[in-house]
KOLGU-722616 format. One record per atom (N, C-alpha, C): residue in one letter; x, y, z. Coordinates in steps of 0.2 Angstrom, whole numbers, plus 5000, padded with zeros to 4 digits. Example, Ala and Ser with C-alpha at 12.3 -4.5 7.8 and 13.67 -1.06 7.14 Angstrom:
// KOLGU-722616
a506649725039;a506249785039;a506649845039;s506449895035;s506849955036;s506450005039;
END
This chain:
// KOLGU-722616
m538254815464;m538454845468;m539054865466;s539454905465;s539954935463;s540354955468;t541154985467;t541754995470;t542155055467;p542755075470;p542955145470;p543355165464;a543355225461;a543755255456;a544355275459;t544855275455;t545555305457;t545755355453;t545655415456;t545855475453;t546455515456;s546755475460;s547355515464;s547855525459;a548255585461;a548855605458;a549455555459;t549355515463;t549955465465;t549955415459;g549555405455;g549555365449;g549155305450;t549155255445;t548755195446;t549155145449;a548855085450;a549155025453;a549755005448;a549655005442;a550154985437;a550755025437;d550655085440;d551255135440;d551755115446;r551455075450;r551855065457;r552455025455;p553055035457;p553654995456;p553554935460;s553754875457;s553754815460;s554354795464;t554354745468;t554854735472;t555054655471;d555654645471;d555854575470;d555854535477;q555854575483;q555854545489;q555054525491;p554954465492;p554254455495;p554154475502;a553554505503;a553354535510;a552754495512;s552654495518;s552054465521;s551454505520;f550954475518;f550354515517;f550154555523;f550254535529;f550054565535;f550554615537;a551154615535;a551754655537;a551654725533;q551154765535;q551054825531;q551154885536;p551354945534;p551355005538;p550655015541;r550755055547;r550055075550;r549655115546;a549955155541;a549555195537;a549155155532;v549355105530;v548955065525;v548355035529;w548455005535;w547954985539;w547455035541;a547655095542;a547155155544;a546755165538;v547055165532;v546655185526;v546155125524;a546455055525;a546054995524;a545454995529;f545555015535;f544955015540;f544455065537;a544655125535;a544255175533;a543855155527;c544155115522;c543855085517;c543255035519;v543354995524;v542854955526;v542254995528;i542355045532;i541755085534;i541455115529;a541855145524;a541555175518;a541155135514;f541355075513;f540955025509;f540354995512;m540355005519;m539754985523;m539155025520;g539255085518;g538755135516;g538255105511;i538555055507;i538155025501;i537554995503;g537654955508;g537054915511;g536854925518;l537054975521;l536954995528;l536255005529;v535855045524;v535155065525;v534655015524;d534854955520;d534454905518;d533954875524;p534254855529;p533854825534;p533354875538;i533554945537;i533054995541;i532655025536;l532555015530;l532155045525;l531455045528;k531154985529;k530454975531;k530355015538;d530855015542;d530755045549;d530755115548;i531155145544;i531155215543;i530455235540;a530255195535;a529655215532;a529055215537;a529055165541;a528555165546;a528555215552;q529155235554;q529255275559;q529155355557;l529355365551;l529255435548;l528755445543;d528255395543;d527655395539;d527755415532;a528255375529;a528455385522;a528255325518;t528255335511;t528055275507;t528755245505;p528755185502;p529355155500;p529755195495;s529355225490;s529755265485;s530055325488;q529755355493;q530055415496;q530755395500;v530655335503;v531255305507;v531855285502;s531655265496;s532155245491;s532555305489;l532255365490;l532655425488;l533355435492;m533455395497;m534055395501;m534555365496;f534455315492;f534855285487;f534955335481;t534455365479;t534455415473;t534955475475;s534855505480;s535255565482;s535955545483;y536055485486;y536755465488;y537155445481;m536755405477;m537155385470;m537155445465;a536655485465;a536755545460;a537355595462;i537355605468;i537955655470;i538555615469;m538655555471;m539255515470;m539455515462;g538955505458;g539155505451;g539355575449;i539055625451;i539255695449;i539955715452;a540055695458;a540655705462;a541255675459;m541155615456;m541655575453;m541955615447;l541655655444;l541855695439;l542355755441;v542355765448;v542755815450;v543355795455;t543255735457;t543755705462;t544455705459;g544555695453;g545255695450;g545455775450;v545055815449;v545255885449;v545455905456;v545055885461;v545255905468;v545855865470;s545955805469;s546555765471;s547155795467;s547155805461;s547755835458;s547955905460;r547555935464;r547756005466;r547856005473;i547555965478;i547755965485;i548055905487;g548155855483;g548455795485;g548055745488;p548255675488;p547755625490;p547655625497;k548055635502;k547955635509;k547455685511;r547455745508;r546955795510;r546255785507;t546355745501;t545655725498;t545355675502;l545755625505;l545455575509;l545155605515;l545555645519;l545355675525;l544655725524;a544655755518;a544055795517;a543455745516;g543555695512;g542955645511;g542755615518;l543255595522;l543055565529;l542655615533;a542955685533;a542555735537;a541855745535;i541755745528;i541155755526;i540655695528;i540855635527;i540455575529;i540255585536;i540755595541;i540655605548;i540055655549;v540055715546;v539555765547;v538955735545;f538855715539;f538255705536;f537955635538;a538355585540;a538055525543;a537755545549;a538055585554;a537755605560;a537155645559;l537155695554;l536555735553;l535955685550;a536155635546;a535555585544;a535255555550;g535655535555;g535455505561;g535055545565;s535155615565;s534755665569;s534155685565;s533955665559;s533455685555;s532755675558;d532255715557;d531555705559;d531155685553;t531355695547;t530955675541;t531355645536;v531055605531;v531355575526;v531755615522;g531455675520;g531755725516;g532355755519;q532455755525;q533055775528;q533655725527;i533455655528;i533855605527;i534155605520;v533655615515;v533855615508;v534355665507;g534255725510;g534755775509;g535355765512;f535355735518;f536055725521;f536355665518;r536055615515;r536355555511;r536655585505;a536455645502;a536755675496;a537455695499;g537455735504;g538155755507;g538555695508;w538355645511;w538655575512;w538955555506;g538655555500;g538855535494;g539455575492;l539455635493;l540055675491;l540655655495;g540555645501;g541155625505;g541355565503;n540955515502;n541155445500;n541555455493;a541255495488;a541655495482;a542355525483;l542455575487;l543155605488;l543555555491;f543255515496;f543755465499;f543855405495;v543355365492;v543555305489;v543955325482;a543855385479;a544255395473;a544955395474;t545255405480;t545955405481;t546155345486;a545755305488;a545955255493;a546355205490;l546155175484;l546555125482;l547255145480;s547355205477;s548055225475;s548455235481;t548155265486;t548555275493;t548755215496;i548355155496;i548555095498;i549155065494;v549055065488;v549555035483;v550255075484;s550155145485;s550855175485;s551155165492;a550755155497;a551055145504;a551255075506;a550955025503;a550954955505;a551654935503;k551854885508;k552454845506;k552354785502;g552854755499;g552754695495;g552454715488;s552154665484;s551954675477;s551354715477;t551254745471;t550654775469;t550054725470;a550154665468;a549554615469;a549354615476;q549854615481;q549654605488;q549254665490;a549454725488;a549154785490;a548354785487;i548354755481;i547654755478;i547254705482;i547554645484;i547154595488;i546854635494;l547354675498;l547154705504;l546554755503;f546554785497;f546054835496;f545354795494;e545454735490;e544854695489;e544554665495;a545054645500;a544754625506;a544354675510;a544654735510;a544254795514;a543554805510;l543554805504;l542954815500;l542454755502;g542754695501;g542254635503;g541954635510;i542354655514;i542154655521;i541654715522;g541754765519;g541354825520;g540654815517;i540654785511;i540054765507;i539654715511;a539954665513;a539654605517;a539354635524;s539754665527;s539554685534;s539154745535;g539054785530;g538654845530;g537854825532;p537554775528;p536854755530;p536854725537;l537354685539;l537354655545;l537354705551;v537854755550;v537954805555;v537254855555;g537054865549;g536354905549;g535854865553;g535854795552;g535254755555;g535354755563;l536054745565;l536154745572;l536054805576;l536254865573;l536154925576;l535454955575;g535154935569;g534454955568;g533954925572;e534154865576;e533654835580;e533554885586;q534054925588;q533954975593;q533655035591;s533755055585;s533455115583;s533655125575;w533255155571;w533455165564;w533955215564;r534055255569;r534555305569;r535255285571;a535255225574;a535955195577;a536455185571;p536255155565;p536755135560;p537055205558;f536755255557;f537055315555;f537555345560;f537355345566;f537755365571;f538355325572;g538255255571;g538855205571;g539355225566;v539155235560;v539555255554;v539955315556;s539655365558;s539955425560;s540555415565;c540355375570;c540855365576;c541455325573;l541355275569;l541855235566;l542355285561;m541955325558;m542355365553;m542755415557;v542555435563;v543055485567;v543655445569;i543655385570;i544255345572;i544655335566;a544355325560;a544755325554;a545055385552;l544655445553;l544955515552;l545555525556;v545555505563;v546155515567;v546755475565;a546555415563;a547155365562;a547455385555;t547055405550;t547355435544;t547755495545;t547455545549;t547855605550;t548555595552;f548655545557;f549255545561;f549655485558;l549355435554;l549755385552;l549955385545;l549555425541;l549755425533;l550155485532;p550755475529;p551255535528;p550955585523;a551155645522;a550955695518;a551055665511;t550555685506;t550555665499;t550355725495;p550855765493;p550755825489;p550555805483;p550155855479;p549955835472;p550555825468;s550455785463;s550955775458;s550555755451;g550955755446;g550655735439;g550255795436;r549955775431;r549555825427;r548855845431;r548755905431;r548055925433;r547555915428;t547055875431;t546455865426;t545955915426;s545555915421;s544955965421;s544355935421;l543755965422;l543155945422;l542855915415;a543255945410;a542955925403;a543255855401;d543855835404;d544155775402;d543755715402;p543255695407;p542855635407;p542355645401;f542055705400;f541655705394;f541955695387;r542555715387;r542955705381;r543055635380;a543155595385;a543255525385;a542655485382;l542055515384;l541455475381;l541455485374;r541855515370;r541855515363;r542055455360;h542455415364;h542655345362;h542055295363;r541855265357;r541255235357;r541255175362;a541855135363;a541855075367;a541755095374;l541955155377;l541855175383;l541155195384;l540855225379;l540155255380;l539755185380;l539855135376;l539455075376;l539455045383;v540055035386;v540155005392;v539755045398;g539855115397;g539555155402;g538755155402;v538455155396;v537755145395;v537455075397;t537855025396;t537654955398;t537654955406;a538154985409;a538254995416;a537655035419;t537355085416;t536855125418;t536255075419;f536055035414;f535454995414;f535654935419;y536254905419;y536354855424;y536354875431;n536454945433;n536454965440;n535754985442;i535254995437;i534554995438;i534354935441;g534554875439;g534354815441;g534754805448;f535354815449;f535754815455;f535354845461;f535254905460;f534954945465;f534154935466;t533854905461;t533154885462;t533154825467;v533654785467;v533754725472;v533854755479;l534254805480;l534454835486;l533854875489;a533454905485;a532854955487;a532254915488;a532054865483;a531454835483;a531454765487;g532054735488;g532154675492;g531854675499;p532054725503;p531754735510;p530954735510;f530654775505;f529954785505;f529654715503;a529954675499;a529654605497;a529754555503;l529954575508;l530054535514;l529654565520;p528954575519;p528554605524;p528554575531;e528654515532;e528654485538;e529354475542;a529854495538;a530554495541;a530754545545;s531154535551;s531354585555;s531954625552;i532154675556;i532754715554;i533354665553;l533454625559;l534054585559;l534054535554;q533454505552;q533354455547;q533554475540;i533254535539;i533454575533;i534254585532;g534554605538;g535254615538;g535654545537;w535354495539;w535754425538;w535654415530;v535054425527;v534954405520;v535454445516;f535554515517;f535954555513;f536654545515;f536854515521;f537554495523;f537754445518;a537254395518;a537454335513;a537554355506;w537054405504;w537154435497;w537854465496;g538054505501;g538654545501;g539254495501;l539254445505;l539754395505;l539854355499;l539354335496;l539354305489;l539654355484;l539454415484;l539654465479;l540454475480;a540654475486;a541354485487;a541754425485;v541554365487;v541954305485;v541954295477;t541354305474;t541354295467;t541754345463;s541754405465;s542154455462;s542854445462;v543154405467;v543854395467;v544054325464;f543654275466;f543754205464;f543454185457;a542854195457;a542454175451;a542554205444;a542654275445;a542654315439;a543254295435;p543854285437;p544454265433;p544254195429;v543954155433;v543854085430;v543354095424;v542854135425;v542354145420;v542654185414;q543054225415;q543354265410;q543854225406;r544254185409;r544654145405;r544354095401;a543754075403;a543354025400;a543054045393;i542754105394;i542354135388;i542554205385;g542954235389;g543154305387;g542754355391;t542954415391;t542654475395;t541954485393;v541954505386;v541254535384;v540754475384;p540854415381;p540354365382;p540154345389;a540654355394;a540554335401;a540054395404;i540154455402;i539754505404;i539054495402;i538954485396;i538254475393;i537954415396;t538354355397;t538054305401;t537854315408;m538254355412;m538054375418;m537454415419;l537354465414;l536854505413;l536154465412;a536254415408;a535654375406;a535454335412;l535954305416;l535754265422;l535454315427;f535754375428;f535454425433;f534754435431;a534654455425;a533954465423;a533454405424;a533654345423;a533254285424;a533154285431;d533554295436;d533454295443;d532954345445;l533054405442;l532554455444;l531854435441;a531754405436;a531154385433;a530854325437;v531254285440;v530954235445;v530654265451;m531054315453;m530854355459;m530154395458;a530154415451;a529454445450;a528854405449;l529054345447;l528454295446;l528254265453;f528754255458;f528554225464;f528654275470;t528454335469;t528554395474;t528254375481;e527654335481;e527354325487;e527654265491;h528154235488;h528454175491;h529154205494;t529154205501;t529754235505;t530354195503;a530354125503;a530954085502;a531254105495;v530854115490;v531054135483;v531454195483;i531154245487;i531454315487;i532054315491;v532154275496;v532754275500;v533254235496;i533154185493;i533654145489;i533854195483;g533354225480;g533454265474;g533854325475;i533754355481;i534254415483;i534954385484;i535054335487;i535654305489;i536054295482;v535754255478;v536054235472;v536254285467;t535854345467;t536054405463;t536754425465;g536954415471;g537654435473;g538154405469;a538054335467;a538554305463;a538554335456;f538054355453;f538054385446;f538354455446;i538154495452;i538354565452;i539154565454;g539354515458;g540054515460;g540554495453;v540354445450;v540654435443;v540654485439;n540054515438;n539954565433;n540354635435;n540354645441;n540754705443;n541454705441;t541754645442;t542454635440;t542554635432;l542154605429;l542154605422;l542054665418;i541554705421;i541454775418;i542054815419;t542354815425;t542954845427;t543554835421;e543654775420;e544154755415;e543954785408;a543354785406;a543154815400;a543254885400;v543154925405;v543254995406;v543955015405;m544354965408;m545054985408;m545354995401;g545154955396;g545454965390;g544954995385;a544455025387;a543855045383;a544055115379;a544555155382;a544655215378;a545455235379;p545755265374;p546455275375;p546555345379;v546355345385;v546455395390;v546655375396;e546855415401;e547155395407;e546555365411;r546755315415;r546255275418;r545755305423;p546055355427;p545655395431;p545055435427;i545255455421;i544755495418;i544255455415;a544455395412;a543955345410;a543555325416;s543755315421;s543355295427;s542855345429;a543055405429;a542655465431;a542055465426;a542155455419;a541655455414;a541155395415;y541455345416;y541055275417;y540655285423;s540955305429;s540555315435;s539955365435;f540055415431;f539555465430;f538955425427;l539055385422;l538555355418;l538255305423;r538655265426;r538355205429;r537955225436;f538155275439;f537855295445;f537155335443;t537055345437;t536455375435;t535955315436;g536155255434;g535655195435;g535555185442;g536055195446;g535955185453;g535555235457;a535455295454;a535055345456;a534355335454;v534255315448;v533555315445;v533255255447;g533555195447;g533255125448;g532855125455;p533055135461;p532655125467;p532055165467;y532055225465;y531455265465;y530955245460;a531155225454;a530655205449;a530355135450;a530855095453;a530555025455;a530055025460;l530155065465;l529755065471;l529055105469;k529155155465;k528555195463;k528055145459;l528355105455;l527955055451;l527655005456;g528054985461;g527754935466;g527154965470;e527155035471;e526655065474;e525955075470;n526155085463;n525555105459;n525355045454;v525754995453;v525554945449;v525454875453;s526054845455;s525954785459;s526554775463;p526554725468;p527254705471;p527754675466;h527454645461;h527954615456;h528254665452;a528054725451;a528254765446;a528954785447;p529254805453;p529954825454;p530454775451;f530254705452;f530754655449;f530754645442;w530054655439;w530054655432;w530354715429;f530354775432;f530654835430;f531454825430;g531654795435;g532454785435;g532654735430;a532254675429;a532454625424;a532454655417;a531954705416;a531954735409;a532554775408;a532754815413;a533254865412;a533954825411;v534054765415;v534654725414;v534654695407;i534054675404;i534054655397;i534254705392;v533954765393;v534154825389;v534954825389;g535254825395;g535954835395;g536354775392;a536054715392;a536354655389;a536254665381;a535754695379;a535654705372;a536054755369;i536154815373;i536654865370;i537354835370;l537554795375;l538254775374;l538254715369;t537754675368;t537754625362;t537854665356;l537454715354;l537554755348;l538154785347;g538454805352;g539154835352;g539754795354;r539654735354;r540154685357;r540854685353;r540754695346;r541354695342;r541754755344;t541454815345;t541854875346;t542154875353;v541754845358;v542054835365;v542654785365;a542454725362;a542954675362;a543554685359;g543554735354;g544154755350;g544654795355;r544454815361;r544854855365;r544954815372;t544654755372;t544654725379;t545054655378;p545554645382;p545854575382;p545454525383;h545554465380;h545154405381;h545154375388;a545754375391;a545754345398;a546354375402;e546254435404;e546754465407;e546654495414;v546254455418;v546054465425;v546754465429;g547254435426;g547854435429;g548154505430;s547854555426;s548054625427;s547554655432;r547354625437;r546854655442;r547054715445;a547754725446;a547954785449;a547854845445;e547854835438;e547654895434;e546854895434;a546554845433;a545854845433;a545554875439;e545754865445;e545454885451;e545554965451;a546054985448;a546155065448;a545655105445;v545155065441;v544555105439;v543955075441;l543955035446;l543355005449;l543055055454;v542455065453;v542055105457;v541455075460;g541255025467;g540755005471;g540355025472;d540354995470;d539955005470;d539755015478;a539855075482;a539755095488;a539155125490;
END
């Protein structure tokens, strides 16, 4: 599950001047809280639809693979849009970019809730992905620039919003989805209206500054082998990641909407906690690249167990939740690897990396559930496990290239690392 790229013209977290005066974590300007609240709602979109996938399929007479296209369109457009968010932000400024993203999410989330066919939802989820890309691409740098205290405190606030959003998305989807599958979409739209109003009036104007980026910059960045290797690894890793999100609910045929919401709430909670607390411990112990390879191997093993015991509900529930730990640690570690993978500006590296990894997020759900329909219920998880193993093999073969540009144990530089993290949203 993945988190946001920072392409704002306000600079990266590392550019923010530090202060010698300690400030309370909670003593932040209202503008910071407004953007943080909007971040929570934006990150809910990652798992919001999980609990209602089966209900949408039943209500709209659709197959699992057709419903999975809601992930495909969302992730595909996010990946493409990440290539242009820097271009937009460097020309109109971070605040206008944030507001544009929020407005687009409001419109397309409401349209998705008003849909009468799966095809309409898929199309409107694509628009939602565009809005999400514009918003999350500038949210981190906006919080860092406006927050009081140290950069580290600002990053913790952002991570807290990210974690709350990822964890609460499935639960909100489950609670509202019990009323109607349309309710989660309308709920997000209403909450984003509040975020839009708050951001409009509380966030000061942020005119564009710095160098104007071009559409070609991310593709030029991929000429650097280390960045390309990490990006391709992330493509296959995200196939496994989104296989869990898409295939998990259909592997729980007896579970209610709310029960699925609770399962993925536990998954998101574990993902958020491990990304912040476990990742630095693992990285310090064995280094960035070995730790990524280890997490990928464990993730693939988890998916293989789920493939072997697909008929056993308890195994699927535990397997889904446990993947949150591997995904959480891996998201942080891959972010660290991306940070130093190419001698280019971090927003540009992030855009290139995001484009590649969201390809996996777009392909994985549809391919996995199509296999589930045509081969067996076990096939989606075997497919996910195989994809993750391919990613681990690619990184293993290129480990010297990537390790040569990656610090051994620098999660202490989380402020810089988070500036290129894209959610996985």
